[in-house]
N, C-alpha and C positions, 0 to 999 in steps of 0.2 A: 690392359684392363683385366682384373680377375673375374672369372666366371664363378658365380656362387650358386650352389644348389642345396636345398634342404632335404637331407636324406629321409626325414620323417614325413615328408609331404608327398607321398606317392601320387603321381598324376596331377598334382596341383599346377604343373606347368601348362595344363590344358584345361579345357572347358569344364567348370564345375557349376552346377545350378545353385542359385541362391547363395553364392559364396559370401555375399556381404550381409546376409541375414544373420541376426544374432541367434546363437544356439542356446536354448534354455536347458539347464541341468536341473534335474529334480529326482526325488524318490517318492514323496507323497504327491498326490494329484493336486496341482496348483489351481487356484480359482480362475486364473487367466488362461486355462488350457484351450479354450475356444479361439484364442487369438494367436496361439503359438504355431509357427511354421516349421521350425527346426527344433526337434525335441531329443534330449539325451536323458534316458532313464538309467540311473545307476543304482541297481538293487541287488548286486551280489551280496552274500552274507557278510563279507569282509568290509563292505562299504557302510555298514551300520555300526553305531556304538554298541558295546556289550549290553547295554541296558534295554535294547530293542529285542523283544522276544521273537522266537521263531514263529509263534502263532500270528503275531502282527505281520511279519514278513510274508507269510502264506496268504493272509487276508489281503494284503496290499497287492500281491501278485494277481489274485482273483479280480480285484478291482480294476487293475490295468487291462487284464484280458477282456473284461466286460466293456470297458470304455473305448479301447483303441479302434474297434471297427466303426465307431461313430465319428471319429475325428477326421473329417474330410479336408480340414484346413492344413493338416500336416503333410509336408512334401519331403521332409528329411527326418529319419529316425535312426538314432544310434542307441542300441540297447545292451547295456552291461548287466547281463542276467544270464543264468544258466537256462536258456530257453528250451522248454519241452515242446512236445507236439501240439498241445492245446494252445500254448502261447504263440507258436509259429503260425498256426492256422488263423488266429485272430489278427495277427499282423498282415497276413496275406489278403485280408479283406479291406485294407486301407487303400482305397482306389486311386488316391492322388499321390502316392509315394513315388518320388524320383530317386531318392538316395536312401540306402538301407545298409546299416552296419550292425552285424551281430558279433558280440565279443566271444561267446561260448555257447555251445548247444549240445543237447543229447538227441537231437532230431535225426531220424533215419530216412524219412520220406519228405522231400522238398517239392513234390509235384504241384502243390498249391501255389507256389511262387509264380506260376503261369498267369495267375489272376492279376498280377501287378503290371499292367500293360504299359504304364508310363515309366517304369523303372529304367534309369540310365546308369546308375552306379550301385554296385553291390559288393559287400565284403562279408565273406563267411570265414570267421576265425574260430579255430578250435572246435570244429564239428566232429566230435570224437567217434561217432557211429555212422557217419554218412559214407555211403559207398557209390551212389549213382548221381551223376551230374546232368543226366539227360534232359531234365526239366528246364535247364537254362536255355535250351534251343528255342523255347517259346518266347523269350524276352527279346523282341525285335528291336527295341530301342536301347538295349544295354550297350554302353560305350566303355565303361570301366569295370573291371572285375578283379577282385582280390580273393584268393583262397589260401589260407595259411594254417599250419598246424592241424591238418586234417588228413591223417596218414592212411585211413582206411578207404579213401576214394579209389575206385578201381578203373575209372575211365577219364583220367585227365586229358587224354588225347582228343576227346570230343570238343574241347574248347577250341580246337582248330576249325570247327564249323561255325564259330561265332565271328564271322568275317567282318562284322561291323565294329569290332572293338578298336578303340584307339589307346587304351591303357590296360595292361594285364600284369598282375602280380601273382605268382604262384610260389609258395614257399613252405619250408618245414617249420621248425621251432627256432627262431632267431636267438632266444635267450638260453636255449638248452645247452649248447647248440646241437641241433640235429637236422641234417639235410633231408629233404624229400628227394627220392630217387625216381626219375622218370626214364622211360626206355629211350626216347628219341625226341628230337626237335622236329622231325619230318612232318608229324601231323599238324604242326603249326605254320607250315610254309605258306598257307593261303591267307594269313593275316596281313593283308596288304595295306590296311588302314592303320595298323599298329604304330603308334608314335613312341610309346614308352613301354618297355618290357623289364620287369624286375623279377629275376630269378636268383636273388642273392643267396638263398639257402636251398638251392636245387643242384643236384648232380645229374648229368646226362650220361646214361650208360653207354650209348653207342658213339658218343663224341661227334654228333652230327652238326657241328658248329657252322658249317658252310650254309646251312639253311637260313641263317641270319641275312644273307645277301638277297634272299627272295622276299624278305620283309622290307620292301623298298621305301616305306614311309618312316621307318624306325629312326628316331632322333636320339633317344636316350636308352641306354642299356646298363642295368645294374646286375652284375654277375662277376663272380671270381673263379670261374672255371679254370681248372688246371690244363694248360696247353703250352706249347712252345712259344717263346717270345716271337719267333718268326711267324707262326700262325696267327697270333694275336695282331701283330703288325699288318699282316696281309689282309685280315678282315677289316681293320680300321681304314686301310688305304682303299680297299675295293668298295666299301660301303659308302655311297655318295652322300647320304643324309645323316649318318651317325655322328654325333658331335658332343654327347654329354653322358654322364653316368659313371659309375665306378669302373666299368670295363674300359672306358676311355681315359678317365682322369687319373687313374692309379698306375704308378710304375711298378709292375710286378717283379722286375729285376732288382730294383733298389729297395722295394718294400716301403714306398712312400708316395705321396701324391706328387704329381708333376708340379713344377715351380709356379706355373700360372693358374693353378686350380686351388679352390678353397671350398671346403664343405663346412 
């Protein structure tokens, strides 16, 4: 039997809150906003027709900033907008958020994220000015974390303190392509609950790949690190739970997927 995995559904193999709830896409504020649980706001400039003025887009941004703090019904928010500090602060007052996805942001300070006590899934994509991730330590219910295309971050190693994580994706720019370079996997060795690790666009400077064996719950690994075929085979044989992902499913010698794997 073929094993099938969706490369674009990071951590969907594992528990996702409200996964059967319909996600509502909008730009303007809908009249049904008080009934929506999963909200997708798509308000990047490129998402609007040319006939929509910049003035209207700015006014709409202000309207969302003013409204979001009052939306206690929303548990999942995906925001396709270049989020500034004011917008970020407004989102961090949404007390019932469990899932939060940012597409792009100029935010430098994420300390207010500590207010989101129920947050279990967080994605920070293209945070072009962010340097410090320390505030994530306050998110005790966080289970899935994605940080991509955020090259100014100076302390990726602190993620190793988030020992409750079961899904972790760290990466550079997949479409660039441009890899994120981190010093070592050693700071991540205590992630004993981790089931899915995606480092598809990450290079490990010290080649500390044996640390994977200490991640005893790891089932899926997406990575294309350069190493000898003997080392890759050794890691797959010694890791008792690893069974899926690009690292396992791809034949790096023949440059093709193994015959019984399908993506």
